[in-house]
N, C-alpha and C positions, 0 to 999 in steps of 0.2 A: 211597712214603710209608708204606704198610702194612708193608712188610718192615722199614723203619727202626724203626717203632713196636714191632714184634715183637722186634727185636734188643735195643732198649732195655729192654723189660720182661723179656725172658729174661735179659739181663745182670744186672738187679736181682735176679732170682730166684736166679741163681747166687751173687751176692754175699751175699745173705741166707742162703743155705742151705749152700753148699759152699765149703770152702777146700781147694784142691788142695795136697796134701802128698806129695811124691815124694822122700823122702830116699834110698831105695834103689830100684834097678831092680826093676820088677815090683810095687811097692806101689800099691794102688788108692786112688781118692778115698774120703774118708770124711766123714761129718757131724760137725762139731765139737759141735753142740748140737741138742737136740730141742725142739720147741714144746710148751708146756704146754697140752695140749688135753684137753677132756672129750668123750667120745664114747659113742654107743650103736652096737653093731655086731651084725649077724646076717648072716653071709655063707656059712656052711658049707651045703653041699648045695643051693645056689641057683645058677641059671644066670648071672645077672648081678646087679650091685649098683646101687641108686639112692642117690645121696648126698643128704643133707639138711643144711640150715643153718638153725638156729633160735636166737633170742635167749633162751636159758634163764636167763641172767643179764643184768642191765641195765647193767653197767659193769665196767671193769677197775680193779684196784688200782694206784695209781701205783707205778712201779718205780724202784729206785735203781741207775742204771747209771754211777755215778761212777768205777768202775774201767775204763770204756771198753768193756767187754764187753756185747754185746746180751743183753737178758733178755726172755724171753717172759712177759708179765704174767699174773697170776692174776685171777680174776673174783669179783665179789660182787654182792649184791642179787638174790636169787632172784626170777625172773619167772614167776608161776603161769600167766600167759597163754601165754608162750612154751613152757612145759612141756606145756601142753595141746595146742598146735599140734604139738609133736614127737610126743606120744602119738597124735595123730590120724593122722600119717603112718604110724606103725607099725601102727595099727589098719587103715588103708586097704590097706596092703601085705598084711597077713594076709588081709583080705577078698578081695583080688584072687587071692591064691594059692589060696584055697578055691574060686574060681569055675572052671567048666569052659569058659565061653565066651570067656575072655580068657587067652591064653597057656596053652593046655591042656597043652602039653608042656614048659613052662618055669615056673620059679618065680623070684620076685624076693627079693633080699636088700637090706639097707640098711646104710648107715654114716652116722651123724648126728653132727654136731659142734655144739658151743655157740659161737656167735659173740660172746657177751657184749655184744651190741649195740654193738660197736666195730669200726672199720675195720681196725685192726691185727690183731685176732683173725680177722676175716673173711679177710684176706690170708693169714694163717697156714693157715687151714683150706682155702682154695682150693689153696695149694701142696701141702698134705698130701694132698688128693684126687688131685692129678696125679702125685705121686712117692712118697707114703708117707713114713715116717720111717726106713725101714730100707733103702731102695733108693738107688742111685747116679745114676739118671737117670729122666726121665719115661717111664712105660710104660703108664699108664692102668689099672694093676692095683691100685694103692695097697697099703695094708698088709694088706688082706683076701685078696689073691691072686686076686680075681675081677675081671672086667671091669667098669669103671665106665661106665655108659651115659648118665648124666645127673645133674643136680643139681636138687633142690627147694629154692628159697630165693633170697635169704638173709635175709628178715625185716626189710627196711627198704630204702628207695631207695638211700641212700648205701652200704649194705652190698652191695646187688646190683650197683651200679655198680662198686665196687671188685673184687668177685669176678668179674664178667663181663669186666672188662678183661684178666684173666689167662685165665679159662676160654675166652673168645672167641677167643684166639689159636690155640687148638687145636680151635675149633668144638665145644667141649663143650656139649651141650644143657643149657639152664638154664631152668626154669619157676618164675617168681616167684608168690607168693601174696598179698603185701601191699606190693610195691614199685610205686608208681604214678607215679613221676617221668617226665615227658614225654621226657626225653633217652634213656630206654631204648628208645624206639621207633625210634631211629636205627640202622638195620641196618648202616651203615658202621662205626660204633663198636662196636655190640653185635650181631654177626651171628647169634649162637646163643641170643639171649634171647627168651623168651616169658613171658606172664603171664596169670593167671586173674582179674586185677583190672583195672578200667578205668583208662585213663590219666588223669592229672590234668588234661589238656586238656579232657576231658569233665566232670570234676568242677568245673573253673573255669567252664566254660560253664553248668553247673547252678547254681553259686553266683550268678553274675551274673543268670541268669533269676529266681532266687529273690529277689534284691535288687530287681530291676525289678518283680516281682510285688507286693512290699510297698511299693513307692514310695520306697525308700531311695536316696539319691544321694550320700551322704557317708559313706564306710565306711573304717575303719581296717583294717590288715593286719599280722599278726604271724606270723613264720615261724621255724622252727627253723634254726639255723645249719648246715644240711647240704643235700645235693642235693634232698631231698624238699621242704624248706621253700622254698629259694631258687627252684627251678624252678617249684614250685607257685604261689608268689606272682608270679613273672614272668609266667606264663601268665594268672593272675588279673588282673593289672594290664592286660595287653594286651586282654583281653576287656572290662574295665571301660572302657577308653579308647575302644574301638570302639563301645561302647554309650552314649557321652557321659555316663558316670558318673565319679565322682572317688574316688580313694584319698586319704583325709585324711592318712595317715601309713603308713610301712612300716618296722617294727622287727623285730629278730631276738632270739631267745632263745639265749644262748650254750650251746654243747655242754658246755664246761667252765665251771663256775659262776664268774661274775665279778660281784661286788657292784656295781661301777661300771656295767657294761653292763646289768645287770638293773634298776638304779635308773633308768637312762635310759629303758628301755622302759616301766617303770611310770609314770614322770613324764609321758611322752608320752600314755599312756592317760588319766591323770588330767586333763591339761590340754587335751586335744582335745575339740572339740565333737561329734565323732563318737560316736554312741551304739550303733552297730553295728560289731562288730569280727570280722574273719575270722581264725581261728587255723589255720595250716597247719603242724602239728607232730604228732609222735607223743606218746602219753601219757607216755612216760618223759621226754622232753625238756620236756614241758609241766608236769610236776609241780612243779619249783621255782618256776615263774612263778605257778602257782595259789597256792602258799604266800605269795608276795609280794602277790598280790591280796587274800588274806584278811588279811594283816598290815596292809595299807594301807586296808582296809575300802572297797574299790572296788565299789560297787553301781550299780544303774540302768544296766547295760550289757547288751546282747544280743549273745551270742557265736554266730558261725556256725562250726560245727565241721566239720573234714575227717573223712574216714572213718577216719583213724588213731586218733582218740580219742573219737569220739562215744559209743561204747558201752563205754569202758574203765572197769572197776571201780576203777582206780587214781585216776581223776578224779571219777567219778560217786559221790561220797560224800554222805550227807545233810548233813554239817556244811559242805559247800561249796555247798549249794543256795542260800543267800541271795545268793551272789555269781555263781553260774553257772546258777541256775534259769532255765528258759525258753530254754536253749540250743537252737538249731535247727541241724540239719546233715544230712549225707548219710552213709548207712551201706550197706555191702554187704548184699545181700538176706539175710534171716534164713532159716535152714534147720534141719531136724531130721535128724540122722544116726542111723539105726537102729543100735543096739548100742553106740554110742560111750559112753553114760553108764556102762553096766556095765563096759566096758573101762577107763574112767578110774578107777573104784572098785577095780579089780583091781590095786592097787599096794601094796607093803609092803616095808620095808627088809630084812626077814628072808628074802625070796626070793633076794636076791643081795647078800651082804655087800660086794661090790666095787662095787656100784651107788651111787656117791657122789652122783649127782643125786637118786636116790630118797631117800637118807638126808637130804640137805639139804632136800628137799621136806618130809619128815616133821618134821624139827626146826623148820623155819620155820612150818609149818602149825599145829603143836601147841605151839610155844613150849617146847620141851624139847631135851635133848641125848641123842642115841642112844649107848647104852653102848659103850665101847671104839671110839669113832669119833673120827677126827682131823679130821672135817669141821667147820670153824669155824661158829659160830652167830651169825647177825645181824651180820655184819661190815659196817661202813659207814665208809668213809674220805672221804666227801664233805665239802666245806666248807659249813657251815651259813650261815644268814642273818647271823649275828654276825661272820662272817669267821674263825671258829675251826674247826680241823679235828677232826672226831669220829673217835676210834679205839676201836672196841668189839671187842676181841679175846676178851673173857671168855666162857667157856661158860655156858650156863644152869645154874642150881643144880638145876633139876628134870630128872631123867632120864626119858627116854621108856621106857614099859613095853612098848610094842608092842600094848597092848590099846586104844589110842586108836581111836575110831570116826570114819571119814571122814564118816559121815552127820551128825555133829555140827558139821562144818565149814561155814563159809559164806564161800567165797572164789572167786576167778575160775576156778580150775582145774576145780572141780566144777560150775560154773554152765553148764548146757547150754541155757539159755533164749535166749541170744543168740549162736548159732553162725553167725557171719558170716565172719570171716577164717578160722576153723576149717574152714568149708565150702570156702573157696578152696584150702586145703591139700589137702583130699580131691580136689578137681577137678584140681589140679596133678599129683597122683600118678596119677590116672586118665588124664590127657592123655598122660603118659609111658608108661603101660601100654598104652593103645590104640595108640599109635604103635609100640611094640615088637611088639604083636600083629600089626599090618599088616606090619611088617618081617619077622617070622618067617614070615608067609604069602606074602611077596613080593607084597603087594598095592600095587603101585606106582600113584601118581597118574597120570591119563590123560596129562598133559603130560610125564611122565618115563619112559614105557614104553620109548621107542626109545633113549634115550641113557643109561640107568641099568641097571646089572647088579644082580641080586638079591643081597642081603646074607644072611648066615647067622649065626644066634645060636649061641653067644655071641661068636664070633670076627668082629667087625666094628669098623670105626672109628666113633667117636661122631658124626662129621659126617654119616655115612650116615643117621643117624636124623632129621636136620633135615628131609629131604625129606618124611618122613611126618608130622612135627609140623606143618609148614606147611599141609598139606592135611587135617590131622586134623579130624574132626567127630564128635561123639558127644552123646548125651542123658544127662544125669546122673540121679540118683535122684529129683530134684525135677521132672523133666520139662523142664528147661531145656536148650536146645541150646548146646553149647560149640563155638566155631569161631574160629580165629585168622585175622586178616587178614594182609596182606603185611608188616606191621610187627611181627607177633607179638602184637598187641593183640586183645582181644575185639571181634568184629564187632557184637555186639548185647548188650543187657542193660538193667539198670535199677538205680537207687539207691532205697533207702527213705529217705524224709524223716522224721526223728525229732525229737521235741520233749521236752525234759526236764520232767517233772512229778513231783509227789509223790503216791505211792499211799497207801492207807489205813493201811498199816503204817509209814509214815514214811520209806520208801525211795524212791530216785529210780527212776522208771519211764520207759522209753524208748517213748514213745507215737508210733506211726506215724500221720502226718498227711497223707502223700501219697507220690508216687513221681516219679522223673525217669527217663523212658524214652529210650533212645538206640538207634539202628540206623544204622550208618555215619554219614552226615551229617545224619540226621533226629533231632530232639530234641523232647521233649514233657514239659512240667511239668504234673503232675496234682496239684492241691490242692483237694479237695472243699470246697464252701462250708460244709458242716456240720462240718468239722474243728474240734475244740476245741483251740485253741492257748493255752498259758500264756505270758504275757509278764512278765518280771521288771522291771516298772516300777511307779512309785508308784500309777498309776491302773489298773494291770493291763490296759492297752490297748496296741494296736500302737504300738511306739516310733517316734519321729520322728527321723531321723538326717539332718540337712542342715547344710551350711555356712551357707547363707542360706535363710530360709523362702521357700517358693514365692511368687513375686510374685502379688499378687491381681489380679483383673480390673481393667483400667484402668491397668495399669503394664506395663512391659517390662523385660527383663533388660538391665542395663548391665554390660559387662565391667569387671572390676577388673584393671588392668594387673599382670602378673607373678603372678597367682593362678590357681588352677584354674577351669575354666568353671563349677563348681558354686558358686563364691563370686562373688557379683554384687551389684549395687545395683538396687533397684527404682525405675525412672525413670517418672514419670507420662507417659502418652501426650500428644502434642501435640493441640491443638484440631483436630477433624476426623478424629482417629485413635482407634481403640478396640482393646482386647484383651478379648475375651469370655471366654477361657479362662484359668485360672491358669497362670502360668509361661511365657507366650509370649515368644519372643525378639524379635519385632517387632510393632509395632502395625499394625493393618490400617486402610487409608484407607476412610472412609465413601463411599458413592455420592454422585453429584451432588446428589440430592434429599434426602440425609440428613446428619445432623450428630451429633457425639458428645454423649452426655448429660453431666451434671455429673460423674458418676463415671468417665467415659471407658470404661465397660464395655459400652456398647451403642450402636449407631447408631439414632437416632430420626429420624423425618421432620422436616425443617427447618420452622420456623415460617413459615407462608405469610402474606405481608403484601400487602394491597391495601385500598383504601378501601371498606369494607363498609357495607351499608345499616344493619346492626345497631348499629354503634358510634355514639357521640355525634356525632362530626364528620360522618360520612356522613349520619346521620339529619337533622342540622341543615341540611345543604346540600340534601337532598331537600325539606325543608319550605320552604326559601327558593325552590327552583325551582318547586315547586307554587304557592307563594304568588305568585311573580312572574307565572306563567302565568295565574293567576286574576285578578290585577290587570289584565293585558293584556286578558283576556277581558272584564273589567268595563268597561274603556275602550272596547272594541269594541262592547259593548252600548250604552253611552252614545252612541257615534257612530251606531250603527244607529237608535236611538230618535230622534236629532236629526239624521238624515241630510239633512233638507231645510232645516236652518237655514243661514244664511250662513257661520257660522264653520266648519261641517263641510264645506260645499261649496267653501270658499275653497281655492285652490291644490291642486286635484285630490284629492277625497275617496277615489278608488279607490287612489291611491298611499298614502294614510293607512291604508286597510285592509290593503294589502300590507305596509306597515311593521309594523302590529300582528300580522299573521300571521307575519311573519319573526321578530318578537321572541318570539312563543310558541315558534317552532321553536328559536331559539337558547337560550332559557331552559330548555326541556325537553331540549335536546340535552346539557345538563350532566349529566343523569341517566344518560346513556350512559357517563359517566366513572366512575360509582359502581358498585360490585360487582366480582366477579371477572372480569378481562378474558377475553374469548373472541375468537376470530378475527373473528366477524361484528361484535361490538361495537367491536373495534379499527378495522375498516374503516368502520363507520357513523359513529362519533362525530366524527372530524375532518372527514369529508366533509359530514355534516349541519351541523356548526358553520360550515364555510366557506360552504356554500350558504345557510344562514340569514343570515349576515352579508352575503353578496353580495346577496341579495334586499332586505335592509333598507337597505344602503348605496346600492344602485342606485336604489331607490325614493326614498330621501332625495336622491340626486343629481338625480333628475327634479324634485323640489321646488326644490332650490337653484338649478338652472338657471333656473327660472321667476323666482325672486327676483333672480337675477343680471340677467336681462333687464329686470325691473322697475326695478332700480337704474340700468341704462343709460338707460332711458327717462327717469327722473327727471333725469338729468344732461343728456340731450340735449333737454329741454323738449318731447319728443314727446307728443302728446296721448293716443295709444292705439296699442298694438301687440298683436297677437294671436299666441299660440303654441298651435298645435293640440294637444289632449291626447294624440293618438296618438303624437306625437313623444316625449313623456315616457315613455309605455308602451313604445315601441320601444326606448328607451335601456335600460329595465329588462330587456326581453326579450333584447336583445343581450348585456348583461352576464351575465345568468343562464345563457344558453346557452353563452357562453364558459367560464363557471365549470364548468358541467356537463361540457363537453368535457374540460377539464383534469382534473377529478375522475375521469372515466371512464378516461382514460389512466392515471391514478395507480393506480386499483383493478385495472386489467387487467395493467399491466406490473410494478409493484413494490408490491403491496398491503401494508398493515400486518399484522403477525402478533403473536400472544401471545409474550412473551419472559420467560424466567425469569432475572431478574437476581440473581446471587449475589455480585457484586463489592463492593458497599458494605458488606455485613455477611455473614460466612460462615454465621452461625447462622440466617439468614433467606433465604427465597426471595421476592424482590419480584416479584410478577406485574405486569407492565406491558406496554405495547404498543410493539413495535418499529415505528417509523413507516415503515419501508421506505426509500423514496427521499426524502432530505432535499430534493433539488432540486424534486421534485413538490410536496412539502409547502410549501416556500417560495414556489412559484409560485402555489398556490391562495390562500394567505393574503397573499401579496404583492399579488395582485390586489385583495383586500379592502382592504388598506392604501392602495392607489392610489385606490380609490373613496372611501375615507374622506378622503384628502388632497384630492381634487377637491371633495368636499362642503364641507370646511372652507374651502378657498380661495374657492369661489363664495359661500358664505354670509358669509365674512369681508369680502369686497368689498361685499356688500349689507347689511351690518349697520347702515348709516346711513340706511336707509329710514325713512319716518315711523313713528310708533308703531303704526299699524294694521298695519304689516308686521313686527310683533314676532317672527313665526315665524322670520325670518332670524337674529335674536339667539339664539332658543332652539336652533336647529340648530347655531349656532356654539358655544354652550356644550356642546351634546351631543357635538360632535366633539372639543372640548377634553377633556371627561370621557373620551371613548373613547380618545384618545391618551394621556392621563395614566395611565389604567388599564393599557393594554397596554405602555406604556414602563416602568411600574413592575413589570409582570409579568415581564419578561425577566430582570432580575437575581435577583428572588425565585425564579423557576422554576429557574434554573441553580444556585442555592445550596441547594436542598432535595433530599431523597432520599425514595424510596419513596412511600408513600401521601400524604405531605404535598405532594409535587410535584404530584400529581393534584389535591389540594385547592386549591393555589394557582391552577391553571388553571381550575378550576370557579369559584373566587372571582372571577377576572378575567372569565370569561364572564358571571357574574351581575351583577358590578359594572358592566360595560360595558352590559349589557342594561338594567339598572335605570337607568343614566345616560341612555341613549337614551329610555327610556320616560318618565322623569321630566322631562327637559328638553323633549321634543317635545310630549308629550300632556297632562301634568298642568296646565299653564297654560290650555290650551283647555278641559279638563274643568272647571277652576275657573270659567271664565266661563260655560260651558254650564249648569252646575248651580247655581252660586251667584250669578252676575251675568248673568242672562238678558237684562237690558236692554241690555247691550253687544253681544249677539249679533244685530246688525242689519246690513243691507246698507250703510248709511251708515258705520257704524263699521268694518266689515270691508273694504268695497271703495270707499267714496266719500270726499268731502272732509270734513275735520273742522274745524268752526269753532273759531277760537282762543278765543272767549268761553265755549264749552261745556266747562267743566272737569269736569262730572259724568260724562263718559264717557271719561275718560282710561283708556288701556289698562293703564298701570302706574303705581304710586305714584311712580316715579322718572322718568316720561316727561316730556319737555319738548315743549311745543306748538311746532309749526313749520308754517310755511306758505310754500310756494314761490311768491311773487308771485301769491297768490290763484288758483293753478293746481291743479286737482285731478288727482292722479296716480291713474290707474286701471289696473286689470288685469282681464283677462277672468275672470269667475267661471265656471269650467267645471264642468259637472255630469255 
């Protein structure tokens, strides 16, 4: 594949250069035409020659080849910057020749061509280096007659690529000074290319790190329509994508002015929301675009400059500052070159009348015409913004006198304050010189000692120098170490980060605000916090360049289908999810005990719900509980004070005291349901309630059994039947012990525990008791229900006893109230949530307790306290005459007498 490529290029070379004409036997090949090249040459009395390629002009003049014959174009647009680079190479070679520590036995010559910043001219100069214009075949001696050992140049990535594709076929060493295109690192395509400027891969990485540092995520990109721009933006886009940043648009600046293409680029910039734009282009290619930006009054943009134009005087003009002020970008490190300023001033057309470049420099710098000179003045064939072609062939009316002073000039050529690319030229020449020095001393690299023979100056092949260039390492005059890696790139170095500001004189100042250091794969962006940056925005603050503003806390990014990831919708987080930081892609779920606040920006503890003592409902229930307990105690006091009266002694007063005690227990047990549930309170409240009702109902059952027997006696006409009190107490004891057994098993096997219920409402944690085993719970309360049912049945049967046995009716009503309350409780309990569920249960406890208290004891207290005359043995336990209506037990009672038989029961004490 390589040999095929070489054949193709060599074939093109022959077609461009030579036409074989053999009309007669013995006639040799000859060149039909010569290239129109401008050169500087000094080769006599020197051992070898170093070639140089510099853009001393900025463009070529369009040629007319209508006759079909190829024409070598002429150049126009004098480039002061390129002229200074060329002079720097000459100055550096002279400096090396004067040194005794480098090539002490040899001197260097030079042959420098003007590339006119065009690929066609660069190709012409590359071919001229290899063959000369007077020779018939390549011999590496060129027109000077000296051996060509290498090339410095060619002053632009596209130019270097074009030249290296030819020079690389012959492994001609080439050291670039301003060509940073990443493709030049490919040693398969460019085996002999080296450079003293970092690759654009590093610059792209630096740009992305700078963008990330300032928080920009939506950035435009504009590139020159050449290798430098295209490969630079390609690398930049790759780095942006890997960093999850977005390129808003990518446009090109045409090499040949096209109004349509330029307008498309300008319209894209105007219509885009991107306020930060990267410009990967040279100053020469950028110049027409700058004029368009000024023409369309595009302001409020921040431009990120590549190293090719950040310090260019062609762009950095005060009149452009309103549009490009605040530009921030990367520049090659600044240097001071001793003796260069004096050398640059040592130029005058009178020194060499044939030096057309110096004459053109003088004419352009001083706006005059050198006498007897055929060098055109200020020629410009470019198409301007109106679409018309400018043709300025006229000479200046003012003649140059030769007395003009360079000190009065203010142009790029004499400006040595920003020697950056210029210093790269110096380093490139020194790299070639140090390699030649090692070759002359046969100082082979350690890895090549065994398989490489020593070369001898000046008679050696250029490819032999590549071995020394690859392993070359030297320290320049600034103290920086220069060393190429395996791809011919610099192993280490740094960029200056510059910001365009206005100085006191009204000129643009390139203010250094930081550095970007690199060493192999290690990178470091250094931007001191105290750096004073100028931003060309209305507020003079850091610009904001986003497709969509950063989503605030409480929202997340929602992808827009078909659009870059930097364009998104801000979607509020769902309930229970939060985004605490701006720009989160996903909302974070809150913990089990937390919930999102109203703004969805923070997880806050969930509202805890339980029936608290402090709230009105809890406080009311506590008052009712205490009040009920006090009423029961008051009844107990009444019973104690009248314990010897017949009404108190009737039907077992001990059971009455047990009922009163159990009612105190049940009423006060309701307070265990109030307050924040704890494990002990969860275990205590249901068990206490069950035991309290068990004691109450079992004691009541003891009473109702007595009434039941009394009823049976009345039906059987039995005169007297006795039921020993211990039997009733034994019933109570058995019932209570059974309940205690079941409760103990319940607490030991599956006790209740505190439970955080979050199901009814996500925003709340309802503290309630998990009752553990439902079977056990149903068992203990089912036993109470059974006791209540037995009480009801026995009293219901005995409800027709004479009026003096009205306690049976009271207990019947008490049981009816008890059942009504708890039957109503079930649906109410199941239909409520949270603290109201607990309140319903407390209400049921209090209602049933109050019902038992009111139905069983209040009628007796009424008689004891307000109708003491009725509290007699005859009324309570004996026969009631039908004529005595004054001692009726109730207003609704009906006198009855069972055949003048007195039905009695034993009054147990």
